[in-house]
Each structure stands twice: as C-alpha cells, then as structure tokens.
N, C-alpha and C positions, 0 to 999 in steps of 0.2 A: 503493498500501497503507499499512498506518499505520503510522507509528510514536510514539515515547514522547520529547517535547521539552519543553524548556525557550525562554525565547525573553525581553524586556523587557517585552512588552505585558502576560502574568500572570502574576499571582500563583498561582504553583506548575505542575505539568507538562500538557504539552496533549496528547493525539492527534491526534495532523496525516496529512493525508495527505502523501507523502510520495515520490517518482519512485522506481522501480526501479532498482538502480544497474547500470550495468554493465558488465559482463564485457573489459578488456582484456587483452593476450597472454601480460602475465605476471602473469596475477591468478588466483583463482579466488571460482566466487559460491558463495557458502554458505545454506544453508539454516539458520536460528537454532531452533533446541531450545528452552533453557532460558537464561535470563541472572541470573546471582545480583544482590542489590544489598545496599547497604551502607551505613555512615553516609557517606561521600564521596557518594552519591546523594544522599541527605536534602540535604545541606551544600547541591550545586548546584541542588536543587528549590527549596528555601528563599533561600538566599542570594543577594548580589551576583554577578550572570556577567556576563562583557561579551566573552570570548576566544571567539565563533562561528568558525568553518570558515570561508576567505576565499570569498566570496562570498554566503554565508547569515546571516541575522539571525537564526537560533535552531539549537542544536544538539539532535542526537539523544544522550539519555545511552544509560547499560547501560554497564559494561564487562568484566565477567564474563560471558564467553558460552561457550556450547557449541553446535556444530550440526555442518551434515553437507553436505560438500561435491555441489554439484547440478553445476557444473561448470568445465572446465577451459580456459584462455585455451589458444593453439596452443604457448607456448612453456615453458609449466608442465610439470616433468619428475617433483617427485616425489608429486604429490596423484593422486587419480581420484577417478572419482564416486563417493559412497558412504561415502568416510574420513569417520571421525566427525577433529572439529579446533576446536581452542581457538587465539585468537586472542591474540596478546599485544598487548599497549597504549601503551606510547610508543615512538613514531616518532624516528627520529635528527634532532637539530638539526645544526649545519655545524662544531663544533668537532673536535675530534681524536679525545676519546674516543667522542663520536657515530660519528665516520668508520671508529673502528675497531671498530664495534659496540656500542660499550660504551654505550647511552644512557641507563642508568641514573645514567652519572655522572657525565653533561654539566655541562659546563665553564660555559654561555654563557647555558642557560634557554630556549633558542628551537627544544628540543623541540616534538613534539605526543603528547598521550595521546587516545586516543580514547575518546568517552564523557565525556573530563574537561575537555581543552583543547586546545578548536581543531583535533578533529576528529569526526567523526561517532563516535557508540557503534554499538552491538548492539541495541538495543531495537526492531527492528522484523522483518518475516522474512526478508528478505532481508542481504548484505551480500559488497561483495569488497572483495579481501584480495591484496596480491603472497603467494607462497609463502613466504619468505625470514619472516614473520611470521604461521606457522600452524605449530602445533605439532598432528603426526597421533596421534593417540591410537590403543594398542590396542582392540580388541574387547572384552576382560576387564575394563579399566575402565570402559567404559561411558558412562552417564549423569552418575559419580562424577567424570566429568573436568570438570562446573562448579567444583568447587572447585581446578581447577589455577592458577589467578588470583595469592589468596590463598598459598594455598602455595607461589609462587613466592616470594613478599615471607618467607615466615617463612624459605626454604634460604637468600635470600640474608644475611639477619639470622646464620643460626646458621653458614653459611662463614665471614662476614666474621668473627664472634669468634674463628673457630679460625686464620683467616691470621693473626690479630692475634696471637694466640699460639702462629705457628709455628717462631718464630727459639727457641724453649726446649722442656722438654718441660712440656707443659701434659694433666693429665689428669684432668679435669671430673668431678667425680661428683654433685654435686648443685646443679639449675638452679631458678629459679621467674621465672615465666611472669607477668607480671601484665596481667589485660583476661583472663577469660572469655569472651568473644567469641569468634565461627567462626576468625576469626586466633589466637587466643589456643590454644583448642584446637588448631589445628591443629600449630603451634608446640610446643605439649607435646607431643603424637603423634609428631611428627618427633625431640625430644630421645627418647621416651622406645625408640625406633626404634633411638637411638645410643647406649640399655642406660643414661640417666643416670636418677639419680632424680630425680623431676621435682613441684613444689608450683606449684600456682595459686590465684589473689586474684582475686574478684571478689565485686562488690556484691550482696548478694540472691541469689545463684544458685538459680535454679528445680530442682524437684526430677528437671525434664528435665534440666537441664544434670548436678544434682548425678549423675546417673544415668552418664554419658557421663564425667565425672570418675574416677567409680569405675573404670569398665570399662577405662580407658585407665590404671588404676593410680597416681591422681595423687591427691599429700596436696592437699587446699585446703582456705581459710583464707575465710570471710565476711567482704569486706576492710569494712565495716560495722561489724564489731568486733573486730577485729584492727589493729595498726600493725602499720606495713609493719615499722618496727626489730625488733618483738617476732617477727618468721618466723625468721629464722636460730636465734635460742633454742627455738621450738616445734618447731624441727626437731632440732635437736642438733648442731647443725653447723654449716659457714660456708654462705653460698652461692657456686658458685662461676661463674655464669653466671644473667645475669639478661634478659631477653626484656620489653621494658617495650611494651606495648601498650592501653595506658589509657584513649588521648585524655585524662588528666592531667596540666599541667604540674609539678604537686606531686608526683604518683607517681612522673612521668619524674624529676625534680632529687635526689627522696630515694633512687632506686635507687644512682645514686655512691656514698652512706656505705652501703648496704645490701650489695653486692656484697662476699664477702671478699679474704683476700690473695692476689694475681694474677690476680680475676676480670675477667669484661668484662661493663659491662653497653651493651644494643642497646638502640638509643629507634627507633621507630618511630611512636610517634602523633607527629602534626603536631597540635598544640595550640593550637585557638584561643583568642580575646582579651588579655585584657592582665592574667591573673593575678599577684599579688604572693606570690611564696614568701621564708621565712625561712629562712635557712639560716646556719650559722657557718662562715662562710668559707675562717677557720685551721683549721678542722678537715676540712673536705673536701679543702684545697689537703696538708694532711698527709696524709689517707691515700690519697687517690691519688697522691702521689709516695713515701709510704714504703713503701706494700704495691704498688706496681706496679700498680695497677689502669690499667682499659682502655677506654674511654668511646668508644660508635660512633653515630653517626648513619646510619641506616640506611631509604634509600627504593625504590621499585619493584623491579626484578629484573634481572639481567643475563635473556639468553637461553637459557643454558647452565641457569640457574637452572629454569625453566620445563621444561626436558627430562629435567633430574635429577627435579625436582618429579615426573612420573609415574611414575619408576619407584620412590618412594619411598609416593607414594600407594596405587600397586598391592600395596606391603608392609604399608603401615596396614587395608586393604579386607581382605586377606589373615588379618592377624594380629586383627585384632578384627572379630567378626563382624558385618554392616551399619555399618561403620563406612566414609565420614562420610556414609555417605546419612541416617543418623539425626541426623545436624544440620540435615536440613532439616524446619520446625518448621510451616512456611506457605509456601504454594502460591499464586496470583494467575496471571490472565490481562491481556491486558494493557493492555483493559476496566478494571482495577481497580487499574492500579498506584498511585494517589495512597492507598489504602486499606495499601495492601502499605507504603509509605513510613511512612507513619504509625503503624502497627503494628512494624514494626521490632523497638522496644525489649522487646516480647512474646514477643518469638522467639528463636530461636538461630539459623538463617539461614531466613530469606526468598527465593524464586524467583519470577521470570518464566517461566509456562510460553508461554513464544512460540507451539510449532508438537509434533504427535507425532513421536516416534522412531519410525519404525520403522525 
C-alpha cells in the first residue's frame, strides 16, 4: 500500500510502497478515512529528522487521524467492525507518569509519537493500534472527529488553567486566544462553550476566518495592526485567561505581562529558532508576583482530554451549525500531499482524504 513518508535521502515527502500492517490479538485494524495536517507536518517534511521507528530508515507521517475499524484481534473487547475511531498520538515511555497513563507529562522524554517521533503515523490506507489508544466516536459526530486531536490539545490547556486556580475562587470572564489557526479557533470555541467572552488575534485574517470568528461570537483583532498590550484597553476589561498558539516567541513572552490580576497564561507554541525578545525583567517579575499570575506550558494531551473532547465537539457542532466542518477549506488526496503542505498558510484547515467513508 502507499504511504506518505520522510527519509534522509529525499528533500520533501515521498509516496512510498509499504507493507500492510498485521493485526495482533490486542489490536484493531483501522481503515483510514481522513488525516488533518498542520505546521508540525510541514516542519517534519522540510526539517532535519532522524528519529525513525526502530528498524526503519523512514517515517510515515500524519498524526491527526480518523478511520473505521475493519477488524479486531481476539482479545479486543471495546471495539467492533464498523466503529468510527480516532487514534491518540503519544505512546508512553518508562517514567512513573507514563506508566500511570499520563504520557503527556513524561519525565524522561522517552515517549514516542505516531507520525512525529519514533513511531509511524496515519497517512496510509491502514494502520493497527491497541484498543487503549483508540477513541470510539458516536455516529452523530461523524467525520468532524478529525478535529479531535487538536481539540484535545485545547482541552488540556483549558483544564490546566482551571486546575491552577482550583485552590481559590476563580471566575474568569474575558479570555484571549492568540493565533487564529485551527487550534486557536477550536480553543476559542471551547472557551465560548464555558460561557467566557473570547477575543482572538490573527495576522491578516481572511474573510473565511472572519466569518468563523463572527459566528462563534469572538471579538477579533488583526495582529498586524494591534499591539498585544492594547487588547485589554480595547476590550475595556482585564484579560483573565490567555491561550497562546501563534508559534511566536515574542507573543508568548508578552502574554505574561498582558494577562491580568490572578490571570493565567497557557503557552502552547513550540517556538523555533533563536529569537531574542527585550523585556523589562523587573516589570515582568513584579507583575507575576504582585498580581498572582500563573504561567503554564502545555504540550500534547491526556487520554481523558480526548474522551471529553468528543463531548465538546458535539456541543460545538450543535451550537454552531456547520462547525467545525467549515474550518476545512482544502482537501487533497495522498498523491497531492506535497502541494497540501505547501499551501497550508492559504487555508484554515487542510485534510488529506485517504479513502471514502461509507
């Protein structure tokens, strides 16, 4: 079968013939329908990479999957043929957190991530996976489940913010999401479901994005023409919670001073390069201490965030007609993967249609 891969021999993705996977007794064989792609996929395709799965000199990419169970091993009890499923991404290493099912909080960094680090991903017609790492979806969610992986990232970020304030009364009213990509929009939607007023910043948002922002009831700012520090003044109130997802180290650092008293800033961006940012260290320190601010870094998601993310996606789908499917603005097949990656910035969400869903 064909799969999208990266290797040391080629500058860019390769559509390669690979062996179909064999289903073990504790696994399900999944027929892939769609795979969402994002900036991580682009970084893998055009960056330096060497962490291939053991025994291989290439990596099958793709980590945002949705598919249908085609067959199950003899010891699988929670899944059956025809179930619509999403596979989680990170697999545990050997630390105490990983062994407790909290691989998103790995202490030693010896985890693997399907389609990203040390384990093959989902950009192929079939894969096999243990049932513990497969999330069964209700039929009512349908193919909108392709958004579950990024939704789980948003779920963890918001969950951790509220957990950080669980020791005292915290009733945030105004949230700010920096970055209007798929993750930022999904995060904003989840915050709106919680009843918060939500603002979002984005660099030169397209008309399609603006339409989505307005339908979700967001106050949006063109980041090219608005300083982050001016946003609270424009809103007329302090920002209680910031979720940062721009990929900009400058923005990430400045959220710490923009978030208000008792506020929480959650950083999701893994910022590349060696950017230097000038900050008033004393001002930043005084604000963090005297105003009881909390700064959190968050990566990946707990398995529970996938499970609860299903409910949130269903709630969002019911509240805003056409959401989140209307975030998909471009669909490609496997043969056109390179074009899909190269045009990521022209779209809200790009998906690869691997097969038909019947």
